[in-house]
C-alpha positions in Angstrom: 0.0 0.0 -0.2 2.7 2.6 1.0 4.6 1.7 -2.2 1.7 2.1 -4.5 0.3 5.2 -2.8 2.5 6.7 -0.7 3.8 9.4 -3.2 -0.4 10.2 -4.0 -1.2 10.6 -0.3 1.5 13.1 0.4 0.2 15.1 -3.2 -3.5 14.8 -1.7 -2.5 16.7 1.6 -0.1 18.7 0.2 -3.2 20.5 -2.2 -5.6 20.6 0.8 -2.5 22.5 2.5 -2.0 24.7 -0.3 -5.9 25.6 -0.9 -6.2 26.1 2.9 -3.0 28.5 3.3 -4.6 30.8 0.6 -6.9 31.6 3.0 -4.9 31.8 5.8 -5.7 34.8 8.6 -8.6 35.9 6.6 -10.5 34.9 9.3 -12.7 32.4 7.2 -12.5 28.9 8.7 -15.6 27.4 7.0 -14.1 29.0 3.6 -10.8 27.5 4.7 -12.5 24.2 5.3 -14.2 24.2 2.0 -11.3 24.5 -0.1 -9.2 21.9 1.9 -12.0 19.6 1.2 -12.4 20.5 -2.6 -8.9 20.3 -3.1 -8.7 16.6 -1.1 -11.4 15.5 -3.2 -10.2 16.2 -6.8 -6.5 14.8 -5.9 -8.1 11.6 -4.0 -10.4 11.1 -7.3 -7.2 10.8 -9.6 -5.6 8.2 -7.7 -5.6 5.0 -8.9 -7.4 3.2 -6.0 -10.8 2.3 -4.5 -11.3 4.2 -1.2 -13.9 4.8 1.1 -14.0 7.5 3.8 -14.7 6.2 7.0 -14.1 9.6 8.7 -15.0 12.5 7.0 -17.1 16.0 7.3 -20.4 13.9 8.4 -23.3 12.2 7.0 -24.1 12.7 3.2 -27.4 15.1 4.1 -25.7 17.2 6.4 -22.1 17.7 4.6 -21.7 17.0 0.9 -18.0 17.0 0.8 -16.0 14.1 1.7 -19.2 12.7 3.6 -18.9 9.5 5.6 -19.0 6.6 3.3 -18.2 8.5 0.0 -16.5 6.2 -2.5 -13.2 8.4 -3.9 -10.3 7.5 -6.3 -10.5 6.6 -10.1 -11.5 3.3 -10.0 -14.9 4.3 -8.1 -16.2 7.0 -11.0 -19.1 5.5 -12.8 -16.8 5.0 -15.5 -13.9 3.0 -13.8 -13.8 0.2 -15.9 -12.3 2.4 -18.7 -9.0 3.0 -16.4 -9.1 0.0 -14.6 -10.2 -3.3 -13.5 -12.0 -2.3 -10.0 -12.2 -6.0 -8.6 -8.2 -5.9 -8.6 -7.9 -3.6 -6.3 -7.7 -3.6 -2.5 -10.4 -1.7 -0.8 -9.1 1.2 1.1 -10.4 3.1 4.1 -9.7 6.6 5.0 -9.7 8.8 7.7 -9.3 12.9 6.6 -9.4 16.2 8.2 -8.9 18.5 5.2 -7.9 21.7 8.2 -7.4 20.2 11.1 -7.5 23.4 13.0 -9.8 25.8 11.1 -9.5 28.2 13.5 -5.4 28.0 13.6 -5.5 28.9 10.1 -8.6 31.3 9.9 -6.7 33.4 12.6 -2.9 32.7 11.3 -2.1 30.6 14.5 0.6 27.8 14.4 0.2 24.0 14.3 -3.1 23.7 11.6 -2.9 20.6 9.4 -4.0 19.0 6.6 -4.4 15.0 7.9 -5.6 11.5 6.8 -5.0 8.6 7.6 -5.6 5.3 5.5 -5.7 1.7 6.2 -7.3 -1.7 4.1 -11.0 -1.9 4.4 -12.4 -2.4 7.8 -8.7 -1.2 9.1 -10.1 2.0 10.8 -12.7 2.3 13.8 -15.4 4.3 12.3 -16.3 6.7 15.3 -19.2 8.3 15.2 -19.3 12.2 15.6 -19.1 12.3 19.3 -16.2 13.2 21.8 -13.3 11.1 22.9 -11.2 11.4 26.2 -7.8 11.1 25.0 -4.6 10.3 26.3 -1.2 10.2 24.4 2.3 9.8 25.5 5.7 9.3 24.1 6.9 5.2 22.9 8.8 5.2 26.3 5.4 5.1 28.2 3.6 3.0 26.3 1.4 0.8 28.1 2.6 2.1 31.5 0.3 5.3 31.4 -3.4 4.7 31.4 -6.3 6.6 30.6 -8.4 5.5 33.5 -5.8 6.7 36.2 -5.8 10.3 37.4 -3.6 12.7 35.7 -1.6 13.1 39.0 -1.0 9.6 38.8 0.1 9.2 35.1 2.8 12.0 35.3 4.1 10.3 38.2 4.4 7.2 35.6 5.4 9.4 32.6 8.3 11.2 34.9 9.7 7.6 35.6 9.4 6.2 31.9 11.0 9.7 30.8 13.6 9.8 33.2 12.5 13.3 33.9 11.2 15.4 36.8 7.6 16.2 36.7 8.4 19.6 36.9 10.0 19.5 33.4 6.8 17.4 31.7 4.7 19.4 29.3 1.1 18.5 28.6 -1.0 20.0 26.2 -4.5 20.4 26.7 -7.7 21.9 24.8 -8.6 25.5 26.4 -12.3 24.3 27.2 -14.4 25.0 30.5 -14.7 21.2 30.9 -10.7 21.0 31.3 -10.6 23.3 34.5 -10.3 20.7 36.8 -8.0 18.9 34.5 -5.5 21.7 34.4 -5.5 22.8 38.2 -4.7 18.9 38.8 -1.8 19.3 36.2 -0.4 22.3 37.4 -1.0 21.2 41.1 0.9 18.0 40.3 4.1 20.2 39.0 3.7 19.4 35.5 3.6 22.6 33.2 0.4 23.3 30.5 0.1 24.3 27.2 -3.3 25.4 26.1 -4.3 25.2 22.6 -7.5 26.2 20.8 -7.6 23.6 18.2 -5.9 20.9 16.8 -5.1 18.0 18.8 -3.9 15.6 16.2 -1.0 17.7 15.8 -0.3 17.6 19.6 -0.6 13.9 19.9 1.9 12.9 17.0 4.3 15.4 18.6 4.1 13.3 21.9 5.6 10.6 19.5 9.0 12.4 18.6 11.8 13.6 21.2 12.5 17.5 21.2 9.2 18.6 20.7 9.1 19.4 24.5 5.5 17.5 24.6 5.1 15.0 26.4 1.3 14.3 26.8 -1.9 15.3 25.6 -4.9 14.9 28.0 -8.5 16.2 28.0 -11.2 15.7 25.5 -11.6 16.1 22.1 -13.2 15.3 18.8 -13.6 11.2 18.6 -13.0 11.2 14.6 -10.0 13.1 14.9 -8.8 10.6 17.9 -9.0 8.1 15.6 -6.4 9.4 12.8 -3.9 10.5 16.1 -4.1 7.0 17.0 -3.3 6.0 13.6 -0.2 7.9 13.3 0.8 6.9 16.9 0.0 3.3 16.3 3.0 3.8 13.1 5.4 5.9 15.5 5.0 3.3 18.6 3.9 5.8 20.7 1.3 5.4 23.5 -2.9 6.8 22.7 -5.9 5.8 24.1 -9.3 7.0 24.0 -12.8 6.4 25.5 -15.6 7.9 23.8 -18.0 10.5 25.6 -21.8 10.4 25.2 -23.0 12.7 28.0 -23.5 16.5 27.0 -23.6 17.3 30.3 -19.4 16.1 30.3 -18.6 17.8 27.3 -19.8 21.2 27.9 -19.2 23.2 25.3 -20.2 21.7 21.5 -23.0 20.0 20.2 -23.2 16.0 21.1 -26.5 14.5 20.3 -29.4 15.2 21.9 -29.2 13.5 25.1 -27.2 10.8 26.8 -29.6 8.5 26.1 -30.3 8.8 22.6 -26.4 9.2 22.2 -26.1 5.5 23.9 -28.7 4.2 21.5 -27.1 5.3 18.4 -23.6 3.7 19.8 -25.7 0.5 20.0 -27.1 1.1 16.4 -23.4 1.2 15.1 -22.7 -1.9 16.9 -21.0 -0.5 19.7 -22.3 -2.3 22.8 -19.8 -0.8 25.1 -20.1 2.8 25.3 -17.3 3.1 28.0 -15.1 0.8 26.3 -11.3 2.2 26.2 -9.9 1.6 22.8 -6.1 1.7 22.3 -4.2 2.6 19.2 -4.2 -0.6 17.9 -7.9 -1.0 18.1 -8.6 2.4 16.5 -6.1 1.7 13.9 -6.3 -2.1 13.4 -5.5 -2.9 9.9 -2.5 -4.7 8.6 -1.2 -1.9 7.2 -1.8 2.2 8.0 -0.3 5.3 6.6 -0.5 8.4 7.8 0.1 12.0 5.8 -0.3 15.6 7.3 1.1 18.5 5.6 1.8 21.9 7.8 -0.9 24.7 6.8 0.5 26.6 9.8 4.0 26.2 11.0 3.9 23.8 14.0 6.7 21.8 16.1 7.3 19.3 13.3 6.4 21.0 10.1 6.7 24.4 8.7 3.4 25.8 6.8 2.8 26.3 3.4 5.1 29.4 2.0 4.3 31.2 -1.3 6.7 33.1 -3.5 6.1 34.2 -6.8 5.2 31.4 -9.4 4.7 28.7 -6.9 4.7 27.8 -2.9 6.8 25.2 -0.8 5.5 22.3 1.7 6.3 20.5 4.4 4.7 16.8 4.7 5.0 14.1 7.1 4.7 10.7 6.3 4.3 7.9 9.0 4.1 4.0 8.1 3.6 0.8 10.1 4.6 -1.4 7.0 8.2 0.8 6.4 8.4 1.6 9.7 9.4 5.1 9.0 8.6 8.8 9.7 9.4 10.8 6.8 9.3 14.5 6.3 9.2 15.8 2.7 9.9 19.1 1.5 8.3 20.0 -1.6 8.5 23.2 -4.2 5.1 23.5 -6.2 5.9 25.5 -9.3 2.5 27.1 -10.7 3.6 29.6 -13.3 6.7 30.3 -15.3 9.1 31.4 -14.7 9.9 29.6 -11.8 12.2 31.6 -8.9 12.6 28.6 -6.5 13.1 29.9 -3.3 15.6 27.4 -1.0 15.8 29.8 2.4 
């Protein structure tokens, strides 16, 4: 899968990032998301594959762009047999967030990315559009920290696993009312808190790399983004756990269904019989081969954002593969017009 789709998947997130970056700082998060979706779909529909969106913008009647269940790839088109024999191709499941951190892009803040994860059919957990309690940590802490423990307990464990004092640890938490007690506990335990307004996929992935000065992600964020984070962390060998949140009273901010009871019924309809189950990365991204790709829209810890120059643009992309056990940073010059003035610095 990596050999046949790797480069094209890189181009998918690059094109989405470039499209969003043109609207960086203009204060219109919906438009930044829309153009990224269109760019991502257009490029995916040129790939020689049979793809299906399992995590996207929502159900078809709610969001007619990269909706859950949408088929993508040149071999899913009505005239597919003109280009290929669809029956010979492996079916691919795809999780996408064309503009992860729409507010970050809209207001010119760091850390916005275009991201996706792919696996063979059935290899990605089709998370409902609920919220998820998340815990991400570096590979050294994998299987030692636990989302069912308190933040204080996990910080002590993390300190031992990383051979660092607790006051050296940095925990990323989304700035939401629901996290007031969590933030207070982390600080009282002696660790430092980095608050973010959006974009917890990037925060989770940062935990998988040494030198980012981010040692954990804690708190509640969107469930679909949790699956994408889990895919990346599985490939990196990092720790990731997620637990679905179905009670609107716990979330406090944001929409999460009509009621706790209605949400439990919806989970049961989806075949989720244990709504309180704690999932690890191998369960959320269970496929034999998993591939993650993310291109920076605005600059973050791992990747620079899109930079435009006369006649082109430059992107940085991270591609992580469970198949080759690699994390590749791809620096690309995109040449739009003639003459090309390629700026290397």
